[in-house]
N, C-alpha and C positions, 0 to 999 in steps of 0.2 A: 543252558537253555532250559526253561520249564517244560516240562513233559506236558504236551498236549493232551486234552481229555479225549478217552478213547471214543471212536463212532461206532455206533450199534447199525449194523445193516439188517434192516428189517422190511419184510413185505407190508403192505398196507392192512392186509388181514393179520399178520403176526403183530404188528403195533396196536391194532384194535383189540385183540385177545390181551396182550398185556395190560393196556390201560384199563380196559374194564375190570381185569382182575385186580389191579391196584385200587382201583375206585370201590369197588365190592369189598376188600379187605379193610381199607382204610378208612371206609365211610360208613359202615353197616352194622357197629358195634351195638347200637342201640337198637337196631331191629332185629337181631339175632338175640341179643337180652330179652327183648320183650316177648318174642316168639317162644323162648324155652323157659319162661316164667313158669314156675309150678311143675318143672321136670327136674328130676334128680340127675346131676351132672355123674352119678356112679352109675345110671343106667344107660346101657349101650344103645338101646333105642334113641335116647335123646342125643347122643352125638350121631347117628344116622340120619334123625330128623333135621338136626342141624346142618349136616352137610348137604342133605338133600335142598333145603334152602337156600343154602349159599350157590349150589350150582344152579337152581332156579333163577336165583337173582341175576347172576352171571348171565346166563343164556337171556333172560329178558333184556338186559341191556345190549347184549350183541345184536339181538333183533331189533332193537328200536334204533339202534346206532348204524349198523351194516349198510341200510340204503343211504346214508347221508356220507358215508367215508368212502371217499375217492382219493387219487393221487394227490390233487390240488385243496382236498377240503379237510382231510383227516386230522392234519396237525393245528389247523385253526380251530375246529370242532373240538378236540381233545384240550386244547389249551383251554377254552372256554369252559369246559366241562370241569376241568381240573380245578380252576380258580373258583367257578361257583359253588362246587363240592366241598372244597375246603372252608368257604365261608358257612355254608349250610351245616356241616358235622360239627364246626366250633359251637355254634349256638344250639344245636340240638343236644351235644354231649354236655356244654355248659349249664343250659337252662332247663334241659329235659322237654324241648317244645317239639310239637309235631309239624313238619312244613306242609299244611294242607293250604288249598287256594285261599282260605280266609287269613291264615297267619302270613303268606306271602304277600296278600292285598294290603296287611297291615304294614308290613315291612317296605313296600314300596312306597307309601304313603306317609311313613314316619318323617315327621318334621327333622331336617337335617340338624338341627341343635340336638335333638334327641338321640340322631343316630350317632352322633359324635361320642355320646357317653357310652355306647356300646364297642367302642374302640379303644384297646388298650394293650399292653406288653404281652398278656396272655394270647391274644388274638394274632399278634405280630409273630410270636413263636409257632404258634399252630400254622399260619401260613407259610412260615419258613421252611416247615417240614411237609406240610402237605401240599404246597401250591409251588414254592421257589424250586425246590430241589425236584419234584416230577416234570417241572416245565424245563429244568436245565437237562435233564434228562433227555426231553423231548426234543429240545433243540440239538441234542447231539444225534438224534436217528437219521441215518441215510436211507431213505425209501428204496427198495429194490424194485425196479419195474420188469416185468416179465413181458415176453412176445405174447400176443393175445391168444393163441392156441393154449399155451402153458398156463396162462392165468386163468383161462376158462375152465381148465381141468385141476386146478389148484386146490387143495383144501384149504378149509379157513373161511372166513365170513364172506369172502369174495363170491364165491358160488355155492360151494358143499357146506359152507360156514352156516349159513342161515339154516339150512335143512338140520344139520347137526346141532346147532342150539335149539331148533325146535325141538328136536329130540329130547335134549336135556331138560327143556322146560317141561314137556310132558312127562317125563319120569319123575319130576317133583311137582307135577300139577296137584295131584291128590294132597300133599300135605299143606302147599300153598293155598290151595282153593279153601281146604278147610278151615285156616288160620284164618284167611280173609274173611270167609264167611260169618266166623264167630265173633272175630275182631277185626271190623273194617277198618279202624282208624291206624292199625298197624301198617297198613300200606303205604303211610305217609311218612315213614320212618325208612323205606326202601330208597337209597341215596345213590345216583342222582336222578333217579326216575320221579321222584317226588317233585324236585326241582322243576324237570320238564314238563310234567303232568301239570302242576300248579300254574306253571307261567302261562301254558297254553290256555288253561282254564280261565285264568284272569284275564288274558288279553283277548280271548273269544269274548267274554261279558263284556268287557270294555269296548269293544268295538260294536257289539250289538247295542249296549247303550248309548254309543255315540251316533248312531245312526236315527235315533228319533228323540224328539224333546220327550220329557217326563210328562207322564200322563197325568192332568189334573184330577184331585178327588174332591168329594163334598162340593160340588157345583151348586148345591142347594143349600151351602152355609148362609145363615143370616143371623143377625142378633135378636135376642128373643125382647120380649117388651120391657123386661125391666131395667134396660138401658136407659130408656126415655125418662125414667122415673127417679134417678140416682141425684143425689144431691152434691156427690164428690167424684173425681176420678177415680179409676180404679187400676191397680197394677198388680200383676202376678209376676213374681220373680223365681224362674226356674233355674235351680244351679244343678248342671250335669256334671257331676264330680268326676274324679279320674281316678280309678285303681284304688278305691277304699273299700275294706272287705269289713263285712260285718262282725266278722270274728275278732276284730281288734277293735270294734266302735265301743267308747265307754258306756253310752246311754243304752246300748244293748245286753250289757252285761258283762263286759269284758273285764277281766280281773284289774287291769289298770286303768286309771282314770285317764281316758285321753280325749274326753270332751268336758272339761272341767267347766268351762264358759258357757257351753249350752246347758249343762246340768244346772248351772246356778240359775241361768234364764228360765229353766223350765220349773222352777218353784214360783216364779213371779207372771210369766207370761204363758198362754195356750199354746206351748211347744209340744207336738205330737209326734212321737218316734214309732216307727213302723219295724217291728222286731223282727221280722221272718220275710225279707224282701229278696226277690229272685231276678237276676238279671237276664236279658234275653239272650246275650252272647257273653264269651269271653274274652273279647277284644275290642276296641273301639269303633272298628269299622264295622262290626255287626251291630253293636248295641245301640249305638247312636241313631242310624238310620231306622231299626227296628223299634226304637224307643218312641218316635214320631210316626209310626204307621199304625192302622186301625186295626190290624190283627197281627199281632205279634210272634211270640215264640209259640202260642198254642197252635198255630196254623202257619208255621213259618215258610215264606215263600221269598227267597232271596231276590230273583229276578223281579217281582212283582214290586218288591220295597223299591229296590235301587230304579227301577225304570217307572217309579209314580212321585208325584209330589209328595210333601210332608204334612203334617198336621200344622206347620209353621205357614203354609202357603194357603191353607183352608181359612185358619184363623185371619190372616191378611185379607183374604177375600172377603170375609165378613166384616171387615171394619176394624180389627185387632190391630193395634199399632204393633209391630213386632221388630224387634231390633237383637242381634246376637253380638254379643262380646266373648273374645277370644284369647286365651293364653296358652293354646294348644297346637293342635295340627288342623285346626279348620272344623266345619260342621259336617263334613262328609256328604256334601249335596243336600242336606237338610234345609239348607237357608239359602240356597241357590236364587241369585235375582232378588233378596231381601236385604236390608240395611244391615251392614256388618263392621264392626270396629274389633281390633287387636290391641293389647296392651303395649304392644311395642310402637304402633302409631299415636297411643295416646301419651306415651312418654312419660309416665307418672316418676316425679323427681324421688331419686335415691332408691327406686324398686327394681333398675333394671341394671344389669351388668354382665358382660361377657356374654352377651346375647341371650342371656336369660332374665325373665322378669317374673318377680315373685307376685303371687296369686292376688294379694292386695291391691295391684294395680288394677283389677277388674272392678273396684270400688271408686277408681278415680274420677272424680266431678260428679259423683252419685247425688251427693244433696243437693246440686243446681239441676240435676235431671229430675229428681224427685219434686221438686218445686216448680219445674214447668211441665209436669205432667198433667195431660189433658185427655178425656176420653177413656178408652179402655185400652190398656197395655201390656205387652208380654215382653218382659227382658229376659233373654237366656244368657246364663254367664257359663262360660266353659273352662274352668281352671285346669292348671297342669297337676294340681292334688299330689297324690302319690305316685305318680309315674315312675316307674323303676328303670333301669337299676340304681340310678343316683339318687335314693331317698333323701342323702343329706343335702344336696342342693334345691330342696324343695321347702326349704323354711330358713328364717333368720337365725341367727346365733343364740338370740333370747328364747328359743322355743327348742334347744338342745337339751332337754330335760333328762331325758333317759340316757344314762352313759353306761360304759363306752358305748359309741355309736360308729357304724361302718362309714368310713369317709373314703371309700374306693368305688370306681364304676366298676369294677371287677368283684362280684359277690363273691366269688370262691376263695377270695383273699381275706375274706371275713369270717367270723364265726357266725353260726345263726342268731346268738343272742344280740351281737352287735347289729346284724342286719334288722332284726326285730325293733331294736331300740330307735336305729334310724328311721324305719317306717313310722313307728309310732309317735316320733317327734313330728315327722310330717303331718299326721293326722291332727295333733294339739294345733297346727298351725291353719289346717282346713277348721277345725272348731273355732279358733279365732276368726276366721274370716266370716264363717256363718254368723258369730254372735256379733260381730261389727255391723253385718247385714241387717239383722234382727234389730239392732239399737238403732240405726238410721232410719229404717221404715217406721219403727215405732215414734221416733222422733217426730214425724209428719203425720201421725195418725189423726190428728185434729182437721188436717186437709186434703187428706188422700186415703183412701180404703186399700189395702195392700195384704197381700199373702206371699208366703215363700214355702217353696218346693224344693226339697234337695233331694237328690238320690244319684248314687254312682253308678257308672257305664258297665264296669264289672270288678270283681275282685282280684286277690292276687295270692302267689304261692310264695312262701318266704322260707324255703328249704325243707317244707314237709314233704317225706317220700323222695326227696332229692329232687324237687320240682322247685323251680324259681321262675318269677314274673307270671305271665297269663297266657291266654291264648290257645289252651288246650283245647283238643276237639270237643265240642258240648256234651257229648254222650258219656265221654269218660274224665271229662274235668272234675277235680274235686270241688267240694263245696265252697272252699274258700275263695274260689275264681268266680263262683255264682251267687253266692249271698251276699248282699250289699246293704249298706245303710240307706234308709230313706226317712226323711222327716218331713213336717208342715207345720207353719206357723200361720197365724192370722189376725190381723189387726181386729180390735173391738167391733170398727164399722164395718169391715169386710164380713166377719162372721154373722152380724146381725142382717145385712144386705142378703147373704146367702141363706139366712135362716138356718145356719149350721148349727146342730146340737154338739159342741166339743167334745161333751162327756161320751156320748154315742160315737164320737170319730175316734177317741183316745180307746175305747174298748175294740173298736175294729182294728186300731192297729196293733193288738195283740196277736191277730190271726193274720194268714199267710197273704202276701201282695206280691206283685210282679211289675216288670215294666210294662206288661200288657195293659195295666191300669191306668198307666198315664195317660195315653191318648183321649181317653173318655172321661177321666177325671179333671182334666184342664179344660175340655170342651165345658162340663158342669161349671166348674170355677169360672170361666170367663163369660157365662151365659151364651153360648152360641148354639144354635139349633141347625142339626143336620140329620139326614137318614143314616149315616153313618155312627151316629151316636149310639152306643150300646148302653142303656142305663145299668145292666148288671155288671159292667165293668169300671162304673162310676163309683169311687172309693167313697165320695162324699153323699151319693145320692141316697142311702138310707138313714142319712143322720141329716136330712133337709126335713124341717119340722112342717114345710108345707112347699113342696117342690113344685118349681115353675114348669110347664108343659113343656113337652120336649117335641 
């Protein structure tokens, strides 16, 4: 007969202590490394500081969990924490991410198809060691019950435990407090406290948002007089790109030409590339709502942005026909209640397979849409762009120019150059998409005045400083996650109607720009008046030869 696995006899308090010790040791390597950065390992004080931090983190988790740990709750509680911590620690170690509320919200709202790309053999092995094995041991624990008088006097987290944990936490308070004061973002490496805090923060924010409808903005919005004098319909196409970084954008000086078709068009058409554009956030959940808000990063208020309607609602109220077309994970509430189409629903032939659609599907039926365009329209396109980690899935084989390219969902299995090659190939496809869009708008220039605005929501890390993907806390995020490409194109009729001096605008494009400019720039381009409009943030305002009244 096979020998049965031994049974461990532990009190609730003993089990909680062992489990917290395991979680701290197995999942907090990134925290300890970040905390000890700049300290010499040969210095004895560094070891003392590190030990104090580990004891402090252990005490913190004991204090957090002790009130919830009882005879009937401790095992389910620890099982959930072990699994959640295993997932969190994998992605933190694999990609160098910080699990703050913004990142957790991004994770919770990730499209299922995108989430599938983050699952692979490396994760399975990590879960086997960090979740399956601890769960097996947890299953073999037999909880020892004590009579009430003995339990009341027992040491550990049951009664004296919280006090002792508190003393341990106080002993480490000074180094912990100093670290958190000088490097606030490091708190989001303490695992699983970061998961618990971020989950509670997101749940609280969602609950508050769900209790009240979004507050309307720009109730005074109305068309300017120029609408009545136009001889042709007007259309602005806004492409909210995904995960394109300025550092890899050919038009902005990247050593590789990742935008060859746009570069060719720039010699023939008024294509204006903004070289120094900065995103509002480092992930889609932050950047997209912020981009459509009156005040973005310069006076960032997440609760106000998420609790209010967006620029799209304001424009629709003024009479602009607004349509959102999506090949990603939605508009993040910015188009709530407005017409929305998905590439999956459009079902463009030959462009959708295995649950993924190529971004060219966003242009499906566009010529007919342009032909039928009336009045003033805004079409927002939301491509999948360069969303990682599966950059190789974002482009068809014809765009696999840079080789060898990483063809794995697990970036750690590829060299940095292979990752860069795959990423740059995806940019080539974005270049093709935008060039096609310009060509189709240009073809209708005799009957439709049109403009194109392209901006990425955030950038991406491709292994620099051992960081991958995006979503770092904004204060410490590298520039490659914040600096994004942005460009504009205008048909001759649109530029004339707006009285735009394109030479002036091209000169303006060499100066810094930001997501904060988009709200006011689009109001200007669409000729919509509202007291929310701030001419200082309208990129086109200084270049209108005779500006309409605001």
